[in-house]
C-alpha positions in Angstrom: 28.0 6.0 -8.4 26.8 3.6 -5.7 22.8 4.3 -5.0 20.3 1.8 -3.3 16.7 1.5 -4.6 15.6 1.6 -0.9 16.7 3.1 2.3 14.7 2.3 5.3 14.8 5.2 7.8 15.5 2.9 10.6 17.7 5.4 13.2 19.6 4.1 16.2 16.7 4.9 18.9 14.7 2.3 16.3 17.6 -0.1 16.8 17.7 0.7 20.9 14.3 0.1 21.2 14.2 -3.2 19.4 17.6 -4.3 21.3 15.8 -3.8 24.6 13.0 -6.1 23.6 15.1 -8.8 22.2 17.3 -8.7 26.2 13.7 -8.4 28.0 12.6 -12.0 27.1 9.4 -11.1 25.9 9.2 -11.0 22.1 6.5 -11.9 21.1 3.3 -9.3 20.8 3.3 -7.3 24.5 3.2 -3.5 25.5 5.0 -1.9 22.9 2.6 -3.4 20.4 -0.3 -2.2 22.2 1.4 0.9 22.5 1.9 1.2 18.7 -1.5 0.7 18.1 -2.8 3.4 20.3 -0.3 5.7 18.5 -1.4 4.7 15.2 -5.2 4.7 15.9 -4.2 8.0 17.2 -2.1 9.7 14.2 -4.8 8.3 11.6 -8.0 9.4 13.5 -9.3 6.1 14.2 -11.0 4.2 16.7 -8.8 1.0 16.8 -5.5 0.0 15.4 -4.7 -3.8 15.0 -1.6 -5.0 13.9 -0.3 -8.4 12.2 2.8 -9.2 10.2 1.8 -8.1 6.9 0.1 -5.5 4.7 -1.7 -8.7 2.6 -2.7 -10.6 6.4 -4.4 -7.0 6.9 -6.0 -7.2 3.8 -7.0 -11.2 4.0 -8.5 -10.5 8.1 -10.3 -7.4 7.4 -12.0 -9.1 4.4 -13.3 -12.0 6.7 -14.1 -9.5 9.6 -16.1 -7.9 6.3 -17.9 -11.5 6.3 -16.7 -11.9 2.6 -16.2 -15.2 1.8 -16.8 -18.0 -1.4 -19.7 -17.1 -4.1 -18.8 -13.1 -3.6 -17.4 -10.9 -5.4 -14.5 -7.9 -4.3 -14.2 -5.0 -6.9 -10.7 -3.8 -7.0 -7.9 -2.5 -9.5 -5.9 -4.3 -11.7 -3.1 -1.7 -11.4 -1.7 -3.6 -7.9 0.6 -6.0 -6.6 -0.7 -9.3 -6.2 -1.5 -9.4 -3.6 -4.4 -6.9 -3.0 -6.4 -9.3 -5.2 -4.4 -12.4 -3.7 -6.2 -11.8 -0.6 -9.7 -11.6 -2.2 -9.2 -15.5 -3.2 -7.5 -16.3 0.3 -11.4 -16.2 1.3 -12.5 -17.7 -1.3 -13.9 -14.6 -2.9 -13.7 -13.6 -6.9 -11.7 -10.5 -7.6 -13.7 -8.0 -10.2 -11.4 -5.0 -11.7 -12.1 -2.0 -12.9 -9.9 0.1 -14.9 -8.1 3.2 -13.7 -7.9 6.5 -14.2 -5.0 7.2 -17.4 -3.9 10.4 -15.3 -3.4 8.8 -12.2 -3.5 5.1 -12.2 -5.9 5.7 -9.4 -9.3 3.1 -9.2 -11.5 4.8 -12.0 -14.7 5.1 -9.4 -17.0 5.9 -12.5 -16.6 2.5 -13.4 -17.3 1.2 -10.4 -21.0 0.8 -10.8 -21.2 -1.1 -13.5 -19.0 -3.6 -12.2 -22.0 -4.6 -9.8 -23.6 -7.5 -9.9 -25.6 -9.5 -6.9 -22.6 -11.2 -5.7 -20.6 -8.1 -5.1 -19.9 -7.7 -1.2 -17.3 -5.6 -1.2 -14.5 -3.0 -3.0 -11.0 -2.8 -2.8 -10.1 0.6 -3.5 -5.9 0.7 -3.7 -4.6 4.1 -2.9 -1.5 4.3 -5.7 2.2 5.6 -4.8 0.9 7.9 -2.3 -2.5 9.4 -3.6 -5.7 8.5 -2.8 -9.1 7.1 -4.3 -11.7 9.7 -4.5 -13.6 8.1 -1.0 -16.2 10.4 -0.8 -17.5 9.3 -4.3 -16.6 5.7 -4.0 -18.2 5.7 0.0 -21.7 6.9 -2.0 -22.1 4.4 -4.4 -21.0 1.1 -1.6 -23.8 3.0 0.8 -26.0 2.6 -2.1 -25.4 -0.4 -3.0 -24.7 -2.1 0.7 -21.6 -2.8 -0.1 -18.3 -2.8 2.7 -14.9 -1.0 1.7 -11.6 -2.0 2.5 -9.1 0.1 1.5 -5.6 -0.9 0.5 -3.7 2.0 1.9 -0.5 0.7 1.8 0.8 3.4 0.3 -0.8 6.1 1.9 -0.4 6.4 6.0 0.3 9.6 5.5 -2.0 10.8 2.8 -5.6 12.6 2.6 -8.1 13.7 0.0 -10.6 16.1 0.1 -10.0 16.7 4.1 -10.4 12.4 4.4 -8.0 10.0 5.6 -7.2 6.4 5.1 -10.2 4.6 6.9 -12.7 7.5 7.8 -15.0 6.7 5.1 -14.9 2.7 5.2 -15.4 -0.5 6.9 -11.3 -1.2 7.3 -8.2 0.4 6.2 -5.0 -1.7 6.0 -1.2 -0.5 5.6 1.5 -2.5 4.8 5.3 -2.0 7.0 7.6 -3.7 4.4 10.7 -2.7 4.0 9.5 -0.5 0.8 7.1 1.7 2.9 7.0 4.9 4.7 7.3 3.6 8.0 9.3 -0.1 7.7 9.9 -2.8 10.0 10.8 -5.4 7.5 7.6 -7.1 7.2 4.2 -6.1 9.0 0.9 -4.3 9.0 -2.1 -3.2 10.4 -5.9 -2.7 9.7 -8.0 0.2 11.1 -11.1 0.4 12.0 -13.8 2.0 13.8 -16.0 -0.6 15.7 -14.5 -2.2 18.9 -16.0 -5.6 18.0 -14.7 -6.3 14.9 -11.5 -4.8 16.0 -11.6 -8.0 18.2 -12.6 -10.4 15.6 -9.6 -8.7 13.4 -7.3 -9.9 17.0 -8.6 -13.1 16.9 -8.4 -13.9 12.9 -4.7 -12.7 13.5 -4.1 -15.0 16.1 -4.8 -18.5 15.2 -8.7 -18.0 16.7 -7.7 -17.7 19.7 -8.6 -16.3 22.9 -7.2 -15.9 26.3 -8.4 -15.7 29.4 -8.0 -16.9 33.1 -4.7 -18.3 32.4 -5.5 -19.9 29.6 -6.2 -20.4 25.9 -9.7 -21.1 24.1 -9.9 -21.5 20.0 -13.4 -19.6 19.4 -13.0 -18.5 15.6 -11.5 -20.1 12.8 -8.0 -18.0 12.5 -4.5 -17.5 10.9 -1.3 -16.7 12.7 -0.6 -13.4 11.5 1.5 -11.9 14.4 3.8 -8.6 14.8 6.5 -9.6 16.8 7.4 -7.2 20.0 10.5 -6.1 18.2 8.9 -5.3 15.3 7.0 -3.3 17.0 9.8 -1.2 19.1 11.4 -0.4 15.4 8.2 1.3 14.6 7.1 3.1 17.5 9.6 6.1 17.1 9.5 6.6 13.3 5.8 7.3 14.0 6.9 10.1 16.3 9.1 11.0 13.5 6.9 11.0 10.3 5.6 13.8 9.6 9.5 14.9 9.1 10.2 12.0 6.9 7.3 12.6 5.0 8.7 16.3 4.2 11.9 14.8 3.4 10.4 12.4 1.2 8.5 15.1 -0.2 11.5 17.6 -0.9 12.9 14.3 -3.1 9.8 13.9 -4.8 9.0 17.8 -6.2 13.3 17.7 -6.9 12.2 15.1 -9.5 9.0 16.8 -10.9 10.8 19.5 -11.5 14.2 18.2 -12.8 12.4 16.1 -15.5 9.1 18.5 -16.1 10.6 19.7 -19.9 11.7 15.9 -20.9 8.4 14.6 -22.5 8.2 12.2 -20.0 4.5 12.0 -18.3 3.8 11.1 -14.3 0.4 10.9 -12.2 -1.3 14.1 -11.6 -1.1 15.0 -8.1 -4.5 15.6 -7.3 -5.7 19.2 -6.3 -6.8 19.6 -2.0 -4.8 16.5 -1.4 -1.8 15.4 0.4 0.5 13.0 -1.2 2.4 10.3 1.1 5.1 10.7 -2.1 5.4 6.7 -1.2 6.8 6.3 -5.0 8.2 8.1 -8.2 6.8 7.0 -11.1 7.4 8.3 -14.5 5.7 6.8 -18.3 7.8 6.4 -21.4 6.8 6.0 -24.8 5.5 2.2 -25.8 8.4 -0.3 -26.5 11.1 2.2 -24.7 11.3 1.5 -21.2 13.2 -2.2 -21.0 16.0 -0.1 -23.0 15.6 3.1 -20.6 16.1 0.5 -17.5 19.3 -1.0 -18.8 20.8 1.9 -19.9 20.0 3.6 -16.2 21.0 0.2 -15.0 24.8 0.6 -16.6 25.3 4.1 -15.4 24.5 2.4 -11.4 20.5 3.7 -11.6 18.2 0.7 -10.2 15.0 1.1 -11.3 11.2 -0.9 -10.7 7.9 -1.7 -12.0 4.8 -0.6 -10.0 3.2 -2.6 -11.3 2.3 -5.4 -14.3 -1.2 -5.4 -14.8 -2.4 -8.2 -12.2 -4.8 -9.3 -14.9 -2.0 -10.5 -17.2 -0.1 -12.3 -14.8 -0.1 -15.9 -15.6 -1.9 -17.2 -13.1 -4.5 -14.8 -13.4 -4.5 -15.3 -17.2 -5.0 -19.3 -17.0 -7.6 -18.8 -14.2 -9.5 -16.7 -15.3 -9.2 -16.5 -19.1 -8.3 -12.4 -18.8 -6.6 -11.3 -22.3 -5.0 -8.0 -23.4 -7.0 -4.9 -24.3 -9.4 -5.8 -21.1 -8.7 -2.4 -18.7 -6.6 -0.6 -21.7 -5.9 2.6 -19.3 -4.2 -0.2 -16.8 -2.0 -1.6 -19.5 -0.9 1.2 -20.8 0.5 2.0 -17.3 1.6 -1.0 -17.4 3.6 -1.3 -20.2 5.5 2.2 -19.7 6.2 3.0 -15.9 9.5 3.4 -14.3 9.8 3.6 -10.6 13.0 5.5 -9.3 14.6 5.4 -6.3 13.2 7.8 -3.2 13.9 7.9 0.6 14.1 10.5 2.9 17.5 9.7 3.3 18.8 10.2 -0.2 21.6 13.0 -1.0 21.4 16.2 -3.9 24.3 14.8 -5.2 22.6 11.8 -6.1 19.6 13.1 -7.2 21.5 15.3 -9.2 23.0 12.3 -10.9 19.8 10.6 -11.6 18.4 12.9 -13.2 21.1 14.6 -15.1 21.7 10.7 -16.9 18.3 10.5 -16.8 17.5 13.4 -18.8 21.1 12.6 -20.8 19.1 9.7 -21.8 16.2 10.8 -23.1 17.5 13.4 -25.1 19.7 10.6 -26.6 16.5 8.3 -27.7 
């Protein structure tokens, strides 16, 4: 059976919108980008959204807008894609990791305060696999120590926890429109903020520090070329209108996995009460040492898998630069050694998902 790991849901109306932009003669930032920013802000309940070229770029410019720089420290999680901590390095600051909750993979808020020093300037929680960190608890800690919160919400655009949406309690929330994300234009990102002046800073930092006016351009600050193209924005506009129906389809696939695998002995992240899971990924955990053999066996059956994620602190670069060793963050390492990600997307057919579940259960029984 031919099963893809990813299938971005690009509808004919999305393609037509992008083609119309390509034929218009104006393919860089324009009115459609502005329309998408306004629509996304309305969806999130945010005051302002600024789009740019990737979720990584979004984190980078958000850190710049929070005035994080050389000599500062930023607390984050080692269970994420390396882009989260790399963005901290981009501004010359140091990532300081805290471990995660064994049951969810989310940042362990109880460990944040112990990691704060006089150099700490900000915290980047990662809303992982579709579930949000406890933002109310984190906000209390951040306010007590005068820290900025910048949410990595790249997995969680539809999510909610205790009545809180991404961006509601933070300085900024960052999103991605990479091919694997719930809204996709191949590559792309956005930052949600409350303050108009901060939004203007983000636009400057994403457009080489250049301000336009009076038919001229003036570089008034240092920035980067992180623009989103107009045809990418066109791919996103109608997807956003369908976001809840796409989420419902993802949720159905997610729950089918849960039901199909609940008696196999494998573990998967605990769903948090009083929350909405964006169902960005379906991951499960196997016994230590069993993962690679199981992944190979699934691959032989035509079932692609991935790993989300190898612990950042044990990546070769981070080990060499910061001297991290195994054992530093036990919960993260336990998840990193055992996690497998299965295909999950709204267009997955029942036939394909039933095949994945049946083959996986057969292999688990045989193992």
